C-alpha positions in Angstrom: 0.1 -0.3 0.1 1.1 3.0 -1.1 0.3 7.2 0.0 0.1 10.2 -2.1 -1.0 13.6 -1.0 -2.6 16.0 -3.8 -2.6 19.4 -1.4 -5.1 22.0 -3.2 -6.6 25.7 -2.3 -10.1 23.3 -2.4 -8.9 20.9 -0.5 -6.5 18.5 0.6 -7.2 14.4 -1.3 -5.3 11.2 0.6 -4.5 8.9 -2.6 -4.1 5.4 -1.2 -3.3 3.1 -3.9 -3.5 -0.3 -3.0 -5.9 -0.5 -0.4 -9.1 -2.8 0.5 -12.5 -1.1 -0.6 -13.7 -3.4 2.4 -11.6 -0.8 5.2 -13.3 2.5 3.3 -15.1 2.9 6.5 -12.1 3.0 8.9 -11.3 6.6 6.9 -14.8 8.4 7.8 -15.3 6.6 10.8 -19.1 7.5 12.3 -20.1 9.2 8.7 -23.5 8.7 7.4 -22.4 7.8 3.7 -24.8 8.2 0.3 -23.1 6.3 -2.4 -23.3 6.6 -5.8 -22.7 4.0 -8.1 -23.7 2.3 -11.7 -25.9 -0.8 -12.4 -22.4 -2.8 -13.4 -20.5 -1.8 -10.5 -23.3 -2.3 -7.8 -23.6 -5.7 -9.5 -20.1 -7.0 -9.2 -19.1 -5.5 -6.5 -22.4 -4.4 -3.8 -21.5 -7.2 -0.7 -17.9 -5.2 -0.8 -19.6 -1.4 -0.4 -18.6 0.3 2.7 -22.7 0.7 5.0 -24.8 3.4 3.2 -27.6 4.9 1.1 -27.2 3.6 -2.6 -28.2 5.9 -5.4 -27.8 4.3 -9.2 -26.9 5.9 -12.3 -27.0 5.1 -16.6 -23.7 3.3 -17.3 -22.7 5.4 -20.1 -21.3 8.6 -21.3 -24.7 9.5 -22.0 -25.6 9.4 -18.5 -23.2 12.3 -17.4 -25.9 14.9 -17.1 -27.6 17.7 -15.8 -30.8 15.5 -16.0 -28.6 13.0 -13.7 -27.2 15.4 -11.2 -30.7 16.6 -11.1 -32.4 12.7 -10.1 -29.3 12.5 -7.3 -30.7 16.0 -6.0 -33.9 14.8 -5.5 -32.9 11.1 -3.7 -30.4 13.3 -1.7 -33.3 15.4 -0.3 -35.5 12.7 -0.1 -32.5 11.1 2.2 -32.3 14.2 4.0 -29.0 14.5 3.4 -27.3 16.9 5.1 -23.5 18.6 5.8 -22.6 15.5 8.2 -22.3 13.1 5.5 -20.2 11.8 3.0 -20.7 11.0 -0.6 -18.7 8.3 -2.0 -18.6 7.7 -5.9 -18.2 3.9 -6.4 -17.1 3.4 -10.2 -15.5 4.4 -13.5 -14.3 7.8 -14.6 -18.3 8.3 -15.2 -19.3 7.8 -11.9 -16.4 9.6 -10.5 -16.8 13.0 -12.6 -21.0 12.8 -11.3 -20.7 11.9 -8.3 -17.8 14.6 -7.4 -20.0 17.2 -9.0 -22.8 16.1 -7.3 -20.9 16.6 -3.9 -19.1 19.9 -5.2 -22.5 21.7 -5.4 -25.7 20.4 -3.1 -25.4 22.3 -0.2 -22.5 24.3 -1.8 -20.2 21.5 -0.7 -20.6 18.0 0.4 -17.6 15.9 2.2 -17.1 13.2 -0.8 -14.1 10.3 -1.9 -13.8 7.9 -4.8 -13.0 4.3 -5.0 -12.6 4.1 -8.6 -13.0 0.8 -10.1 -11.5 0.8 -13.2 -7.9 1.3 -14.7 -9.0 4.5 -16.0 -10.5 6.4 -13.4 -7.3 4.7 -10.8 -4.7 6.5 -12.8 -7.2 9.7 -14.1 -10.3 10.4 -13.6 -10.6 10.2 -9.6 -7.5 12.6 -9.1 -7.3 16.3 -9.2 -10.7 17.9 -8.6 -11.9 18.0 -11.7 -15.6 17.3 -11.6 -18.5 18.1 -14.0 -20.7 17.1 -16.8 -21.2 17.0 -20.7 -23.6 19.4 -22.3 -25.1 19.2 -25.7 -22.3 16.7 -26.6 -19.4 18.3 -25.2 -17.3 16.7 -22.5 -17.1 18.2 -19.1 -18.5 22.2 -20.3 -20.1 22.3 -17.1 -18.3 21.3 -13.5 -15.9 22.3 -10.7 -13.0 21.8 -9.0 -13.3 20.4 -5.9 -10.8 18.0 -4.3 -12.0 14.8 -2.9 -10.5 13.5 0.8 -10.1 10.6 -0.1 -9.2 8.0 -3.2 -8.5 4.3 -2.3 -7.4 2.3 -5.5 -8.3 -1.2 -4.8 -6.7 -3.3 -7.6 -9.0 -6.1 -6.8 -11.5 -4.3 -8.2 -9.6 -4.4 -11.7 -10.1 -8.8 -12.2 -14.1 -7.7 -13.7 -12.7 -5.3 -16.3 -13.2 -6.5 -19.9 -10.0 -5.7 -21.8 -11.2 -2.6 -23.7 -11.5 -1.1 -20.4 -8.0 -2.1 -19.4 -7.0 -0.5 -22.5 -8.5 2.2 -22.3 -6.8 2.9 -19.0 -3.6 2.6 -20.7 -3.8 4.9 -22.9 -3.7 7.1 -20.5 -0.9 5.6 -18.6 0.9 6.1 -22.1 -0.1 9.7 -21.3 1.8 10.2 -18.4 5.0 8.4 -19.7 4.8 10.4 -22.8 4.6 13.6 -21.4 6.5 13.5 -18.6 8.5 9.8 -17.6 10.4 8.5 -20.1 11.0 5.5 -17.1 7.0 4.6 -17.0 6.8 4.7 -21.2 9.8 2.1 -21.5 7.9 0.1 -18.7 4.7 0.3 -20.9 6.8 -0.7 -24.0 8.5 -3.8 -22.3 5.7 -5.0 -19.6 2.5 -3.9 -21.5 1.0 -6.9 -21.3 1.7 -8.1 -17.4 -0.9 -5.4 -16.7 -3.4 -6.0 -19.0 -2.9 -9.7 -17.2 -3.2 -8.3 -13.8 0.3 -8.3 -12.8 -0.1 -6.8 -8.8 3.4 -5.6 -9.4 3.3 -4.2 -12.7 -0.4 -2.5 -11.5 0.4 -1.3 -8.8 3.8 0.0 -10.5 1.6 1.9 -13.3 -1.0 3.2 -10.6 1.3 4.7 -9.0 4.0 6.5 -11.1 0.9 7.7 -13.4 -1.0 9.0 -9.9 2.1 10.2 -8.4 2.6 12.2 -11.7 -0.8 14.1 -12.3 -0.7 14.7 -8.2 2.3 16.6 -8.4 1.4 18.6 -11.9 -1.8 19.3 -10.0 -0.2 20.7 -6.5 1.8 23.3 -9.0 -1.5 24.2 -10.8 -4.7 22.9 -9.6 -7.2 25.3 -11.7 -5.3 24.8 -15.1 -3.7 27.6 -16.1 -0.6 26.1 -17.1 1.5 23.3 -16.2 -2.1 21.2 -15.8 -2.5 21.5 -19.1 -0.2 19.1 -20.3 -2.6 16.2 -18.9 -4.5 17.1 -21.6 -1.7 15.3 -24.6 -3.5 13.8 -26.7 -7.2 15.0 -25.9 -7.7 17.8 -27.5 -8.4 16.4 -30.9 -9.1 13.0 -28.4 -12.5 14.8 -27.2 -13.5 15.8 -30.5 -13.1 12.5 -31.9 -15.0 10.9 -28.7 -18.1 13.2 -29.4 -18.1 12.9 -33.5 -16.8 9.1 -34.2 -18.2 7.6 -30.8 -15.3 5.9 -29.9 -14.4 4.8 -26.3 -12.4 7.4 -24.5 -9.1 5.3 -24.7 -9.6 4.9 -27.7 -9.9 8.4 -28.9 -7.3 10.0 -26.8 -4.8 7.2 -28.5 -5.5 8.8 -31.6 -5.2 12.2 -31.1 -2.3 11.4 -28.9 -0.5 9.8 -32.0 -1.8 13.0 -34.5 -0.2 15.5 -31.4 3.2 13.5 -31.5 3.2 13.8 -35.8 2.3 17.7 -35.1 5.6 17.8 -32.2 7.4 16.2 -35.5 6.1 18.6 -38.3 6.5 21.6 -36.1 10.5 20.4 -35.6 10.3 19.6 -31.9 10.3 15.8 -31.7 12.2 13.2 -33.5 10.6 11.5 -35.8 11.9 8.0 -34.1 10.0 8.9 -31.2 6.4 9.3 -32.9 7.0 5.9 -34.0 7.6 3.9 -31.0 4.3 6.0 -29.1 2.4 4.7 -32.5 4.1 1.4 -32.3 3.5 1.1 -28.4 -0.1 1.6 -29.1 -0.7 -0.6 -31.7 0.9 -3.3 -29.2 -1.8 -2.3 -26.5 -5.0 -2.4 -29.3 -5.1 0.9 -29.6 -6.1 2.4 -32.8 -3.9 5.3 -34.0 -5.2 6.8 -37.4 -8.8 8.0 -38.8 -10.1 7.3 -42.2 -10.5 11.3 -42.6 -13.1 12.9 -45.2 -13.9 17.0 -45.9 -16.8 15.8 -43.6 -15.6 14.6 -41.1 -12.6 17.0 -40.4 -15.1 20.2 -40.3 -17.2 18.1 -37.6 -14.0 17.6 -35.5 -13.0 21.0 -36.1 -16.3 22.4 -34.6 -16.0 20.2 -31.7 -12.3 21.7 -31.5 -13.8 25.1 -31.7 -16.1 23.6 -28.7 -13.4 22.3 -26.5 -12.9 24.8 -23.2 -8.8 25.1 -23.8 -9.7 27.1 -26.6 -8.5 30.4 -27.0 -10.5 32.8 -29.4 -9.0 31.2 -32.3 -6.0 29.0 -31.3 -6.1 26.3 -28.9 -3.4 25.4 -26.7 -1.9 21.4 -27.8 -0.1 19.8 -26.0 3.2 18.9 -27.8 6.6 16.2 -27.0 9.8 17.8 -27.1 11.0 13.8 -26.5 9.3 10.6 -25.1 8.9 12.4 -21.7 9.4 15.9 -22.2 6.4 17.8 -22.9 5.5 21.9 -24.0 2.2 23.7 -24.0 1.9 25.2 -28.0 -0.5 27.8 -29.2 -2.2 26.4 -32.5 -4.2 28.3 -34.6 -7.5 26.6 -35.4 -6.9 27.1 -38.9 -3.3 25.0 -38.8 -4.7 22.1 -37.2 -7.6 21.5 -39.9 -4.7 22.3 -42.1 -3.0 19.5 -40.5 -5.9 17.1 -40.3 
């Protein structure tokens, strides 16, 4: 078991990596719990849940809406939830985003924490205090920044994940290696199959190293004004792909990162052989790296980029690579991105 602390102006979060869900209650003793989860997670793991009132939400990205938040508010009103309660999100990234937003806004803020049940949530979505929902198909355009108090990553919960979800999580781990840790990237080149097979040491390594990188970045820039933007490597185009073509998050950002690496080469920042290594790793994991683009699809992607929360006027902040393990924030005119596509 390893611990990492995220320290922000909106609170401190203890990341407890390798702890069991069965020990959650000892970290918030004597608190009434309201648990937000989805049907799949509840079906697999309810016997291990801490004692509390359960609110079940939908499974898919389409459930990450203000309508879902309203249903949660209504149920918490029925339960007479007050400031003495503690809200727990148990699930993947969608559950964590929704639970965090509900907790951040109900009664102007309830205490809350997460038990992430997917690799993607353990390495990324549950960490950093970004909470939110989608609006009119645009990802996370309504939300808040507020740190959970507690996040427990139990590797046993990953045993019920389909392979596709493990690959989605590995896409985010590749991101951390590409932007900040050459050693993590090289570990994935050698041992990503061990992670897919849930080798305990391999999973522990990628979750801890990813969480450490994200915590260090968030501690420097909680409100996403500079350094934290680096966590968006591949996500500018990736979110547009996710909205337009409806790929999974991991599939969309793997394509987004591959394109961002190629743009880095075109701008003479990154050696071409390093961009090739990135694309090769995604292919080895089983993630896509290209799109069959035509003029119509390119226009749809650019329109989605124009709605991106990272846009500044007619420019977009893109994260490009100087080498594997070193990244830089670069302003790209949207017209230039359109030309590249």
